[in-house]
C-alpha distance (Angstrom), angle and dihedral (degrees) to the residues before:
residue distance angle dihedral
M1 . . .
T2 3.80 . .
E3 3.71 120.2 .
P4 3.94 117.0 -106.8
A5 3.82 113.1 -110.3
T6 3.81 90.0 -133.2
L7 3.85 139.9 18.2
I8 3.73 121.8 -145.5
F9 3.85 114.4 -147.1
R10 3.67 131.5 -167.7
A11 3.85 107.9 -147.6
S12 3.80 106.9 -169.1
L13 3.79 136.6 174.8
R14 3.89 91.5 -172.3
A15 3.84 137.1 -12.4
R16 3.79 97.3 -77.9
L17 3.80 98.3 33.0
Y18 3.81 114.7 72.7
R19 3.79 148.4 120.0
D20 3.77 123.9 -140.8
I21 3.77 107.7 -146.7
E22 3.78 128.0 -172.8
V23 3.83 117.7 -150.7
S24 3.76 135.7 175.7
S25 3.71 113.2 -97.2
S26 3.83 87.7 -123.0
S27 3.76 90.3 62.7
T28 3.78 120.1 116.3
L29 3.80 127.0 -132.8
A30 3.83 87.0 -104.9
D31 3.85 87.7 57.9
L32 3.76 90.8 50.3
A33 3.86 91.4 48.2
E34 3.68 90.3 54.2
A35 3.77 93.0 47.3
I36 3.85 91.4 51.0
C37 3.79 92.1 51.0
A38 3.79 93.5 47.2
A39 3.83 90.7 48.4
F40 3.77 90.4 56.5
G41 3.81 93.2 40.3
F42 3.79 94.2 -112.4
D43 3.82 123.8 147.3
M44 3.80 113.1 -117.2
D45 3.78 92.7 -126.1
H46 3.73 106.9 117.6
T47 3.82 138.4 64.8
Y48 3.71 121.7 -94.2
G49 3.82 149.5 170.6
F50 3.77 147.9 -168.7
Y51 3.78 118.2 -119.8
S52 3.84 129.2 -170.9
K53 3.84 92.1 -141.0
L54 3.78 110.4 87.4
T55 3.84 94.7 -162.9
G56 3.76 140.3 15.6
K57 3.82 123.6 22.7
L58 3.76 102.9 6.4
F59 3.88 93.3 -174.0
D60 3.83 86.5 66.4
S61 3.75 90.4 62.1
P62 3.77 115.3 132.1
Q63 3.91 88.9 -139.4
R64 3.79 116.0 44.3
F65 3.79 127.7 172.8
E66 3.77 113.7 -177.1
L67 3.78 140.8 170.2
F68 3.82 88.4 -130.8
A69 3.81 88.4 69.3
D70 3.73 87.2 65.2
I71 3.82 91.1 49.1
A72 3.74 107.2 37.2
G73 3.83 108.8 -0.3
G74 3.86 121.5 -126.2
G75 3.74 142.8 153.8
F76 3.80 93.4 -46.6
R77 3.72 140.9 71.5
S78 3.80 129.9 -99.9
V79 3.72 123.9 -100.9
K80 3.80 90.2 -151.9
G81 3.72 95.0 50.2
T82 3.85 98.6 43.1
R83 3.76 120.9 82.9
V84 3.79 119.0 -142.5
T85 3.74 91.9 -116.4
T86 3.75 88.8 59.9
A87 3.73 96.9 53.5
F88 3.87 95.6 34.4
Q89 3.75 105.9 41.1
K90 3.79 100.7 172.4
V91 3.72 145.7 10.8
G92 3.81 108.5 -73.6
S93 3.83 94.2 33.4
A94 3.81 110.4 136.2
M95 3.76 137.3 -178.2
T96 3.80 134.3 171.5
F97 3.83 114.7 -104.5
L98 3.78 106.0 -152.5
Y99 3.73 112.1 -161.6
D100 3.82 123.7 -171.7
Y101 3.80 105.9 8.2
G102 3.94 89.7 -142.4
D103 3.74 98.8 54.4
E104 3.81 94.3 25.8
W105 3.79 105.2 -145.8
R106 3.78 101.8 -168.4
F107 3.78 115.2 -161.0
R108 3.72 124.4 -177.5
A109 3.82 106.8 -135.7
E110 3.81 112.9 -163.8
V111 3.73 131.3 169.8
I112 3.77 105.9 -124.0
G113 3.82 99.8 172.1
T114 3.74 150.0 -15.8
G115 3.83 129.2 -124.8
Q116 3.72 145.6 175.3
A117 3.73 119.0 -97.1
L118 3.79 115.9 -106.1
P119 3.79 115.7 -138.4
E120 3.79 93.6 -134.9
A121 3.78 94.9 45.8
N122 3.73 125.9 100.5
Y123 3.90 114.9 -146.3
P124 2.87 136.3 -112.1
R125 3.91 94.4 43.0
I126 3.73 135.0 160.0
V127 3.82 111.6 -116.6
G128 3.81 98.5 174.3
K129 3.76 142.1 10.0
I130 3.77 140.0 -179.2
G131 3.81 125.6 -173.0
R132 3.71 136.6 13.0
A133 3.75 115.4 -75.3
P134 3.78 115.9 -120.2
P135 3.81 120.3 -121.6
Q136 3.77 111.9 -89.7
C137 3.73 90.1 -133.4
P138 3.81 111.9 28.9
D139 3.89 113.8 -143.2
I140 3.76 114.9 -96.2
D141 3.86 111.0 -141.6
D142 3.77 114.2 -126.3
E143 3.76 112.3 -122.9
């Protein structure tokens, strides 16, 4: 079977709040993380990881891909050294993208389709969206 030229991911915070993002199949998980953050208007200024568990204790996930693996090593795999096609092997594959371990933004990242690269397109690119993205850092009222 030949590898698809692109993968289309749905990155969702809840049912009616998501972004559909098309990435090149040669992209890494780090590239996907940057695309998800950009699609929601978040700054890429926190640590993150991808976890095979969709709920519960993510750090107990059998498959873990973390930025920390690129910094200090550990019992998990690298986001910079892992291609999206390795972590997400078919349409329907899903993982939790945990962004900012303090605020714990939990996105469900799921492959919803594949495509052929368009010569005039720049990847990654947003191909669909529903809902208004929340602010990354909600305002704190002064008391």
